[in-house]
N, C-alpha and C positions, 0 to 999 in steps of 0.2 A: 352504224354502231350506236347502241342505246345504253345509257347509263341511268340508273334509278337510285334515288336515295330516299330518306324517310319521310319528307314532306309531301304534300299533295297539291299545293297551290302553285301555279306557274306565273312568273313575272317576266314580261317581255321588255327588253331594252332596245334602244335605237341602233341603227347601223347593223353590223353583224349581230345576229340575234343571240343574246346570252340568256339561256333559260335557267333560272334558279328555282329550286324547290324549297318552299319556305316553311320553316318551323317557327321562326320568330320574325319580327319585322326586319326588312332589309332584303338584299338580293342574295340568295344562296341558301344552302341548307346547313344548319349547325350540326356537327357530328354528334351522334348518340354517345353519351358518356359510358354506356354499358359495354363491358368487354365482351368479345366474342371469341369462340374457338376458331383456329385456323381452318377446321373442316367446314365451317359455315354455320354451325349451331351457336346458340347463345350460351353464355356461361363464362368461366374463367379459363383462359388458355394457360397451359403449363409451360413455363419458360425457365431456363437457367438464369440465375441472377448474374448481372454484369458486375464484375469485380472492380475495385478501385485501382489507383495507380495511373501511370502515364498511359495514354491511349490515343491512337490516331482516329478512332471511330469504329463503326461497324461496317463490315464488308459483306456484300451479297455474292455468293458463289453459285452461279447458274448450273454448274455441272452436277451438283448434288442438292440444289435448292435449299441452301442453308444460309442463315444470317449469323455472323460470328464477330466478336470483338477483335480488333487488331491492336494488340498491346505493345507498348514500347514507344520508341522514337524513331524517326527515319534513320535507317542504317542498322538498327537493332530492334527488331520486331519479333513478335510471336503471335501466331493465330490461336485464338481461344476456342473453347468448346462452342458448338452450335447452341444458339439460344432456344431453338425449337427443333423437334425431330425433323430429319430430312424429309422434304416433301410436304410439310405442313402448309407452306406457301408456294405459289407458282412463280411469283415475281416479287422482287424487293429492291428498295433503294434507300440510301441513307444520306442525310444532310448533316455534315459535321457542325455547321454553324449553329443550327438549332437543336442538335442532338436528337433528331427525329427521323424515324424510319417509316416509310409507307410500304405496305405489304398487301398483295392480292392473293387470295387463296383460290383453290380449284373451283369453288362455287361462285366466284366473282365478287366476294366481299372485300372491299377496300378498307384496310385498318391502319391506324396510326399508332406509333409507339414512341414515346419520348423518354430518354434516359433522365434520371437513374432508374425509373420504373421500367420493367420489362413486360408490362401489361398492355396489350393492344386494345384499342377502342374502335368501334365501328364508325366509319366515315361515310361509306356509300355502298350500294349493292348493284348487282348486274353489271359489273365491270368485267370485260373480257380478260380471262387469265393470261392471254398472250400480249396484253397491253404493255407499252413502255412507259417508264416514269422519268420525268425530268424535273429536277428542282431548280428554283431560282438560285443565283449564286450564294445568297445568304440564307437560304432555306426557309423563308417565310411563306413561299408560294410554291406550287408545283403544277405541272400539266401532265395528264395521262392520255395516251393516244394509241391507236392501232394503225400501223402503216396501211394505207389504202382506205381508211375510214373517212367519213364525211363530217365528223364532229370530234371535239376533244372535251375532256373533263378537266375543269380548273379547280384547284384546291388552294384556298387562302386561309389566313388566320393561324397558321402554324407558328409555334407548337401548341398554344393553349386552346384555341377554339377553331377547329377546322370547319370551314364553310365551303360548300361545293356549288358549282354552276357549270352549265354546259354551253359551249360555243360552237356554232356551225362554222365549217371551214370553207364551204363554197366550192370545193374541189377535193380530189383525193389527197389525203394528208401523207406527206413523205417524211416530215420531221417537224418537231415542235419543241419550243422551250419558252421560258417566261422570265421576266425581269423582276427585280426586287420591288418595283412599283406595281407589279401585276400586269404588265404589258405582255400580251401573247405574241410570240414570233412563230410564224408558220411557213413551212415550205410545202407548196402544193403544185399539182399538175404533172408535168413531165411531157415526154414526147418531143416532137420537132419544135414546139413552142418554148422549150426550156422550162425551167422550174421557177415559179414565182415565189418570191420571199416578201411577206407582208407582216405588218404589225397591227394589232388591235389593242387599244388601251382599255383599261378597266371600265371606262364610261362608254365604250363602243365605237370610238373613232378609229377608222381603219385607214392605213396608208401603205403604199407600195414602197419597198426598200430597193429591190434589185431583181434581176432575172439572171440565173446562172445556168450554164450548160449541164452541169451535174452537181448535185449537192455534196459539198464537203462538210466540214464542221460548221456549227453556228452556236454562238453563245453571247450572252450579255456580259459586259464588264460590271463587276460587283458595284452596287450602289449607284448605278447610272443607267441611262437608256442607250448607251453606246453599244453597238453590235459588232461582233467579230464574225466574219463570214468567209468561208473558203469555197472556191470553185474547183472541183476535182478534175475537170478537163482543162481549164485555163491555167491550173496550177498557180492560183493566186490566193492571198489572204488579205482581206480588206477590212478596214474599220469604218463604220458609218456613225457620224456624229451630227445631230441636228440637220439631217438631210444631205450632208456632205460626205464624200468618200475619200479615204486616204489609203493608198496601196501600201501594205506593210511588208509583203514578201512575195517572191515569185519563184519560178523554177530555178532561176539563177542563184537563189539563196538556199536551194535544196528541196523545195516543195516538189513532191512526186506523188500525185494522186492524194492530196490531203483529204482526210475524212473525219477528223476529230479536232476540236479546239477548246481550250479553256483559258481562263484569266485568273490571275492571282487576286487575293482578297484586297490588297492595297491598290489594285489597278495598274501596277507597273508592268507585269509580265504576261505575255500570251504564250501558250505552248500548243503546238500543232503536231499531229501525228500523220504519217503517210501510210497509205494502204499498200503501195507498190513495194516498198522496201523496209517498212517499219521504222524509218528514221524519224526522230523527233527534232523539232525546230523551236528554239526559244527566241521570242521577239521582245525587245525592250520597247514598251509602248510610249516611253518618254523620249525615245530616240537617242538616249545617252550612250548606248553601247550597240555594237552591230549584232545582227542575228547570228545565232550559233547553233550548230547541229549537235545532237547526241544520239548514241546508238543504244538499243535495248536488245538483249538476247531473248527476244520474244516478238510476237506479233501483237502490237497494241490492239486492244479490243474496246477500250473505254477511256474516258478522261474524267474521272470522278474525283472531286475535291475531297481530300482527307483533312484531318486536323493540321493546322498550320497555315501560313500565308500562301504558299505556292507549292503544295504537295498534292500530287495527283496519282491516283491508282490507274495503272495502265493495263494490267492483266490480273484477274482475281486469283488469289491463292486458294487452294483446296487440297486435293490429292497431289497436285503438281505445284511447283513454286509460283508465286505471283511476283509482280514488278510494280515499282512506283518511280516517279521522278520528283526530286526536290529542286525546284527551278530558281529559287532566290539566293543560292550560293553564288560566289564569284564565277564558278563554273557549275552548271547544272549537273546534279548527280542522279544517275539511274541506279536504283537500289533493289536488291533482292528481298523478297518476302518469303520466309520458309513455309513449306506446306503444312497442312494440319498434321498433328502427331497421330500415330496409330491409335485407333479406337475412338477418336473424337469425331 
Protein backbone atom coordinates (compact mmCIF):
# COMPACT_ATOMS: atom_id res chain seq x y z
CA UNK A 1 0.00 0.00 0.00
CA UNK A 2 1.48 3.34 -1.04
CA UNK A 3 0.54 6.79 0.13
CA UNK A 4 1.81 9.98 -1.51
CA UNK A 5 1.56 13.57 -0.31
CA UNK A 6 2.84 16.90 -1.63
CA UNK A 7 6.53 16.92 -0.53
CA UNK A 8 9.40 15.21 -2.25
CA UNK A 9 12.13 14.82 0.44
CA UNK A 10 12.12 11.62 2.51
CA UNK A 11 13.30 11.49 6.12
CA UNK A 12 14.13 8.16 7.72
CA UNK A 13 13.73 7.60 11.45
CA UNK A 14 15.16 4.78 13.63
CA UNK A 15 13.45 1.54 14.61
CA UNK A 16 10.30 0.98 12.56
CA UNK A 17 10.79 3.24 9.58
CA UNK A 18 8.62 6.33 9.57
CA UNK A 19 8.76 7.96 6.18
CA UNK A 20 7.76 11.63 6.16
CA UNK A 21 7.46 13.74 3.05
CA UNK A 22 8.73 17.20 3.86
CA UNK A 23 7.43 20.57 2.82
CA UNK A 24 8.92 22.31 5.83
CA UNK A 25 11.53 21.32 8.39
CA UNK A 26 10.54 18.41 10.65
CA UNK A 27 9.15 14.95 10.02
CA UNK A 28 6.00 14.78 7.94
CA UNK A 29 4.14 16.67 5.29
CA UNK A 30 2.15 19.77 6.11
CA UNK A 31 -1.28 19.71 4.54
CA UNK A 32 -1.91 21.90 1.53
CA UNK A 33 -4.25 24.68 2.62
CA UNK A 34 -5.89 24.82 -0.81
CA UNK A 35 -9.32 23.21 -0.85
CA UNK A 36 -10.08 20.41 -3.26
CA UNK A 37 -13.20 18.97 -4.76
CA UNK A 38 -14.34 15.54 -3.62
CA UNK A 39 -13.93 14.32 -7.20
CA UNK A 40 -10.19 14.85 -6.90
CA UNK A 41 -9.76 18.14 -8.78
CA UNK A 42 -8.65 21.39 -7.26
CA UNK A 43 -11.03 24.19 -6.47
CA UNK A 44 -13.77 24.79 -3.93
CA UNK A 45 -15.96 21.87 -2.87
CA UNK A 46 -19.65 22.68 -2.68
CA UNK A 47 -20.97 21.87 0.79
CA UNK A 48 -24.07 22.50 2.86
CA UNK A 49 -23.36 24.87 5.75
CA UNK A 50 -23.49 23.24 9.18
CA UNK A 51 -26.14 24.91 11.33
CA UNK A 52 -25.78 26.04 14.93
CA UNK A 53 -27.48 24.73 18.05
CA UNK A 54 -26.93 21.58 20.06
CA UNK A 55 -25.05 18.96 18.08
CA UNK A 56 -23.42 15.60 18.81
CA UNK A 57 -21.13 15.88 15.81
CA UNK A 58 -21.00 14.68 12.23
CA UNK A 59 -21.78 11.08 11.34
CA UNK A 60 -20.61 9.10 8.32
CA UNK A 61 -23.19 6.84 6.69
CA UNK A 62 -21.50 4.20 4.59
CA UNK A 63 -24.73 2.99 2.96
CA UNK A 64 -25.07 6.17 0.89
CA UNK A 65 -21.59 7.66 1.46
CA UNK A 66 -22.77 10.88 3.11
CA UNK A 67 -21.52 13.02 5.99
CA UNK A 68 -24.34 14.55 8.06
CA UNK A 69 -24.71 16.56 11.27
CA UNK A 70 -26.38 14.81 14.19
CA UNK A 71 -28.36 17.59 15.84
CA UNK A 72 -29.76 17.56 19.37
CA UNK A 73 -28.76 15.75 22.54
CA UNK A 74 -28.72 12.05 23.47
CA UNK A 75 -32.31 10.80 23.42
CA UNK A 76 -33.53 13.67 21.23
CA UNK A 77 -31.66 13.82 17.95
CA UNK A 78 -32.31 14.62 14.31
CA UNK A 79 -30.11 13.75 11.36
CA UNK A 80 -29.35 16.80 9.24
CA UNK A 81 -28.94 17.13 5.48
CA UNK A 82 -25.85 15.69 3.82
CA UNK A 83 -22.98 18.17 3.70
CA UNK A 84 -21.89 16.90 0.29
CA UNK A 85 -23.74 15.07 -2.48
CA UNK A 86 -23.93 11.32 -1.91
CA UNK A 87 -20.84 9.58 -3.26
CA UNK A 88 -18.58 12.66 -3.21
CA UNK A 89 -16.40 10.74 -0.76
CA UNK A 90 -15.78 7.00 -0.41
CA UNK A 91 -14.73 6.97 3.25
CA UNK A 92 -15.24 9.41 6.10
CA UNK A 93 -14.75 9.71 9.86
CA UNK A 94 -15.26 12.48 12.40
CA UNK A 95 -13.61 13.35 15.73
CA UNK A 96 -15.98 15.26 17.99
CA UNK A 97 -13.17 16.39 20.29
CA UNK A 98 -11.51 18.45 17.55
CA UNK A 99 -14.61 18.86 15.34
CA UNK A 100 -12.58 17.48 12.46
CA UNK A 101 -13.59 15.13 9.66
CA UNK A 102 -11.17 13.16 7.49
CA UNK A 103 -12.53 12.21 4.07
CA UNK A 104 -11.18 10.07 1.22
CA UNK A 105 -12.61 10.53 -2.26
CA UNK A 106 -12.70 8.06 -5.12
CA UNK A 107 -9.37 9.28 -6.52
CA UNK A 108 -7.54 8.71 -3.25
CA UNK A 109 -7.39 12.32 -2.07
CA UNK A 110 -7.38 12.56 1.73
CA UNK A 111 -9.01 15.79 2.91
CA UNK A 112 -9.63 17.35 6.31
CA UNK A 113 -12.55 19.56 7.30
CA UNK A 114 -12.87 21.31 10.66
CA UNK A 115 -16.09 22.92 11.83
CA UNK A 116 -17.51 25.54 11.69
CA UNK A 117 -16.07 25.60 8.17
CA UNK A 118 -17.48 23.03 5.77
CA UNK A 119 -14.52 23.52 3.44
CA UNK A 120 -12.19 20.52 3.01
CA UNK A 121 -8.44 20.96 2.50
CA UNK A 122 -6.06 18.50 0.87
CA UNK A 123 -3.90 16.43 3.26
CA UNK A 124 -2.47 13.62 1.10
CA UNK A 125 -2.94 11.83 -2.20
CA UNK A 126 -2.91 8.23 -3.46
CA UNK A 127 -4.74 6.93 -0.38
CA UNK A 128 -6.75 3.78 -1.19
CA UNK A 129 -10.49 4.67 -1.19
CA UNK A 130 -11.19 1.49 0.80
CA UNK A 131 -8.92 2.51 3.70
CA UNK A 132 -10.16 2.71 7.28
CA UNK A 133 -9.72 5.82 9.44
CA UNK A 134 -9.14 5.67 13.20
CA UNK A 135 -8.82 8.85 15.31
CA UNK A 136 -6.97 9.20 18.59
CA UNK A 137 -9.43 9.52 21.50
CA UNK A 138 -9.14 13.32 21.56
CA UNK A 139 -8.90 13.75 17.82
CA UNK A 140 -5.47 15.34 17.37
CA UNK A 141 -4.02 12.33 15.55
CA UNK A 142 -5.33 9.66 13.22
CA UNK A 143 -4.15 6.53 11.45
CA UNK A 144 -5.32 5.37 8.02
CA UNK A 145 -4.83 1.77 6.94
CA UNK A 146 -6.00 -0.98 4.62
CA UNK A 147 -6.57 -4.44 6.08
CA UNK A 148 -3.80 -6.68 4.80
CA UNK A 149 -1.55 -3.74 3.91
CA UNK A 150 2.09 -3.46 4.92
CA UNK A 151 2.14 0.19 6.04
CA UNK A 152 -0.12 2.83 7.54
CA UNK A 153 -0.51 6.56 7.08
CA UNK A 154 -0.22 8.69 10.22
CA UNK A 155 -1.85 12.11 10.49
CA UNK A 156 -0.90 14.48 13.32
CA UNK A 157 -1.33 18.17 14.09
CA UNK A 158 -5.10 18.18 13.77
CA UNK A 159 -7.09 20.31 13.54
CA UNK A 160 -4.92 23.31 12.60
CA UNK A 161 -1.93 21.88 10.70
CA UNK A 162 -2.22 18.32 9.49
CA UNK A 163 1.13 16.57 9.02
CA UNK A 164 1.44 13.11 7.44
CA UNK A 165 4.03 10.34 7.70
CA UNK A 166 4.13 6.68 6.76
CA UNK A 167 4.95 3.80 9.09
CA UNK A 168 5.95 0.31 7.97
CA UNK A 169 4.03 -2.44 9.78
CA UNK A 170 6.41 -5.36 9.28
CA UNK A 171 3.50 -7.75 8.60
CA UNK A 172 -0.06 -7.69 7.30
CA UNK A 173 -2.10 -5.05 9.13
CA UNK A 174 -5.29 -6.35 10.72
CA UNK A 175 -6.13 -3.29 12.80
CA UNK A 176 -4.66 0.02 13.92
CA UNK A 177 -5.32 2.96 16.18
CA UNK A 178 -3.32 5.79 17.77
CA UNK A 179 -2.99 7.47 21.16
CA UNK A 180 -3.27 11.16 21.98
CA UNK A 181 0.54 11.22 22.23
CA UNK A 182 0.88 9.81 18.71
CA UNK A 183 1.74 6.22 19.69
CA UNK A 184 0.72 3.76 16.98
CA UNK A 185 -1.06 0.57 18.10
CA UNK A 186 -0.96 -2.19 15.48
CA UNK A 187 -2.48 -5.65 15.17
CA UNK A 188 -0.54 -7.72 12.64
CA UNK A 189 -0.02 -11.29 11.47
CA UNK A 190 -2.63 -13.96 12.08
CA UNK A 191 -2.68 -17.70 11.48
CA UNK A 192 -1.52 -20.30 14.00
CA UNK A 193 0.91 -17.85 15.55
CA UNK A 194 -1.88 -15.59 16.72
CA UNK A 195 -2.16 -11.86 16.22
CA UNK A 196 0.66 -9.66 17.46
CA UNK A 197 -0.26 -6.39 19.18
CA UNK A 198 2.56 -3.84 19.19
CA UNK A 199 3.11 -0.17 19.87
CA UNK A 200 5.42 2.27 18.12
CA UNK A 201 5.98 5.66 19.70
CA UNK A 202 6.36 8.87 17.71
CA UNK A 203 10.17 8.63 18.09
CA UNK A 204 10.22 5.10 16.64
CA UNK A 205 10.47 2.96 19.78
CA UNK A 206 8.64 -0.31 19.21
CA UNK A 207 7.34 -2.68 21.92
CA UNK A 208 5.27 -5.85 22.09
CA UNK A 209 2.02 -5.61 24.05
CA UNK A 210 0.36 -9.03 23.71
CA UNK A 211 -0.59 -11.84 21.37
CA UNK A 212 -4.29 -12.62 20.96
CA UNK A 213 -5.99 -15.58 19.31
CA UNK A 214 -8.43 -13.32 17.45
CA UNK A 215 -8.56 -9.55 17.39
CA UNK A 216 -11.44 -8.04 19.29
CA UNK A 217 -11.57 -4.30 19.89
CA UNK A 218 -8.58 -2.17 20.78
CA UNK A 219 -8.42 1.42 21.94
CA UNK A 220 -6.36 3.84 23.97
CA UNK A 221 -7.79 5.45 27.10
CA UNK A 222 -8.07 9.20 26.39
CA UNK A 223 -5.11 11.27 27.53
CA UNK A 224 -2.99 8.23 28.38
CA UNK A 225 -0.94 5.41 26.90
CA UNK A 226 -3.17 2.78 28.54
CA UNK A 227 -4.56 0.23 26.09
CA UNK A 228 -7.90 -1.58 26.13
CA UNK A 229 -7.68 -4.85 24.20
CA UNK A 230 -10.20 -7.65 23.74
CA UNK A 231 -9.60 -11.20 22.51
CA UNK A 232 -12.57 -12.48 20.50
CA UNK A 233 -11.72 -16.15 21.12
CA UNK A 234 -10.74 -15.99 24.79
CA UNK A 235 -13.65 -13.59 25.48
CA UNK A 236 -11.50 -11.26 27.54
CA UNK A 237 -11.12 -7.51 27.91
CA UNK A 238 -7.75 -6.41 29.33
CA UNK A 239 -6.18 -3.09 30.27
CA UNK A 240 -2.44 -2.64 29.69
CA UNK A 241 -0.67 0.01 31.79
CA UNK A 242 3.10 0.53 31.91
CA UNK A 243 3.74 -3.04 30.77
CA UNK A 244 1.29 -4.59 33.26
CA UNK A 245 -2.01 -6.27 32.35
CA UNK A 246 -5.28 -6.11 34.30
CA UNK A 247 -8.15 -8.39 33.29
CA UNK A 248 -11.32 -6.29 33.23
CA UNK A 249 -14.00 -8.71 32.00
CA UNK A 250 -14.51 -12.26 30.72
CA UNK A 251 -17.27 -14.47 29.33
CA UNK A 252 -18.64 -14.64 32.88
CA UNK A 253 -19.38 -10.91 32.64
CA UNK A 254 -21.14 -11.36 29.31
CA UNK A 255 -18.37 -11.07 26.72
CA UNK A 256 -19.33 -13.11 23.66
CA UNK A 257 -16.94 -12.57 20.75
CA UNK A 258 -16.09 -8.93 21.59
CA UNK A 259 -15.03 -6.90 18.57
CA UNK A 260 -15.35 -3.22 19.52
CA UNK A 261 -14.20 -1.23 22.53
CA UNK A 262 -14.10 2.45 23.44
CA UNK A 263 -13.31 4.56 26.50
CA UNK A 264 -14.97 7.67 27.91
CA UNK A 265 -13.19 11.01 27.72
CA UNK A 266 -12.73 11.13 31.51
CA UNK A 267 -11.14 7.66 31.47
CA UNK A 268 -13.71 6.09 33.79
CA UNK A 269 -15.82 3.92 31.48
CA UNK A 270 -15.06 1.30 28.86
CA UNK A 271 -17.77 0.05 26.52
CA UNK A 272 -17.41 -3.22 24.62
CA UNK A 273 -19.69 -4.70 21.93
CA UNK A 274 -20.14 -8.39 21.11
CA UNK A 275 -20.32 -9.76 17.59
CA UNK A 276 -22.18 -12.95 18.54
CA UNK A 277 -25.26 -11.36 20.12
CA UNK A 278 -24.87 -7.59 19.84
CA UNK A 279 -24.71 -7.21 23.62
CA UNK A 280 -22.92 -4.20 25.09
CA UNK A 281 -20.86 -4.34 28.27
CA UNK A 282 -19.98 -1.26 30.34
CA UNK A 283 -16.92 -1.59 32.58
CA UNK A 284 -16.01 0.89 35.32
CA UNK A 285 -12.26 1.38 34.93
CA UNK A 286 -12.04 2.69 38.50
CA UNK A 287 -13.53 -0.55 39.81
CA UNK A 288 -16.15 1.32 41.82
CA UNK A 289 -19.15 -0.40 40.19
CA UNK A 290 -19.58 -3.85 38.63
CA UNK A 291 -19.68 -4.48 34.90
CA UNK A 292 -23.18 -4.21 33.45
CA UNK A 293 -24.75 -5.37 30.20
CA UNK A 294 -27.03 -3.42 27.85
CA UNK A 295 -28.95 -4.55 24.78
CA UNK A 296 -29.39 -2.80 21.46
CA UNK A 297 -32.12 -3.46 18.89
CA UNK A 298 -29.31 -3.50 16.36
CA UNK A 299 -26.09 -5.23 15.39
CA UNK A 300 -23.40 -2.80 16.53
CA UNK A 301 -21.02 -1.95 13.70
CA UNK A 302 -18.85 0.76 15.25
CA UNK A 303 -17.80 2.41 18.50
CA UNK A 304 -17.42 6.02 17.40
CA UNK A 305 -17.20 8.75 20.03
CA UNK A 306 -19.84 11.45 19.69
CA UNK A 307 -20.05 14.74 21.58
CA UNK A 308 -20.10 14.21 25.33
CA UNK A 309 -18.10 12.22 27.84
CA UNK A 310 -19.20 8.67 27.07
CA UNK A 311 -21.53 8.76 24.07
CA UNK A 312 -20.74 6.29 21.28
CA UNK A 313 -22.41 5.73 17.93
CA UNK A 314 -23.13 2.02 17.45
CA UNK A 315 -24.97 1.96 14.12
CA UNK A 316 -25.05 4.80 11.60
CA UNK A 317 -28.40 6.39 10.78
CA UNK A 318 -29.36 6.89 7.17
CA UNK A 319 -32.41 5.48 5.44
CA UNK A 320 -32.72 3.21 8.47
CA UNK A 321 -32.51 4.24 12.14
CA UNK A 322 -29.20 4.46 13.93
CA UNK A 323 -28.26 3.73 17.53
CA UNK A 324 -25.99 5.13 20.25
CA UNK A 325 -25.10 4.41 23.85
CA UNK A 326 -24.76 7.01 26.59
CA UNK A 327 -22.60 5.17 29.08
CA UNK A 328 -22.05 7.63 31.94
CA UNK A 329 -25.58 7.65 33.36
CA UNK A 330 -26.26 5.58 36.49
CA UNK A 331 -27.56 2.98 34.03
CA UNK A 332 -26.17 3.11 30.50
CA UNK A 333 -28.82 4.16 27.96
CA UNK A 334 -29.06 2.72 24.44
CA UNK A 335 -30.79 5.35 22.34
CA UNK A 336 -32.51 5.51 18.96
CA UNK A 337 -31.34 7.89 16.21
CA UNK A 338 -34.11 8.70 13.70
CA UNK A 339 -33.32 8.03 10.02
CA UNK A 340 -32.84 10.80 7.49
CA UNK A 341 -36.02 12.53 6.45
CA UNK A 342 -37.33 11.98 2.94
CA UNK A 343 -35.47 13.92 0.24
CA UNK A 344 -32.37 14.56 2.37
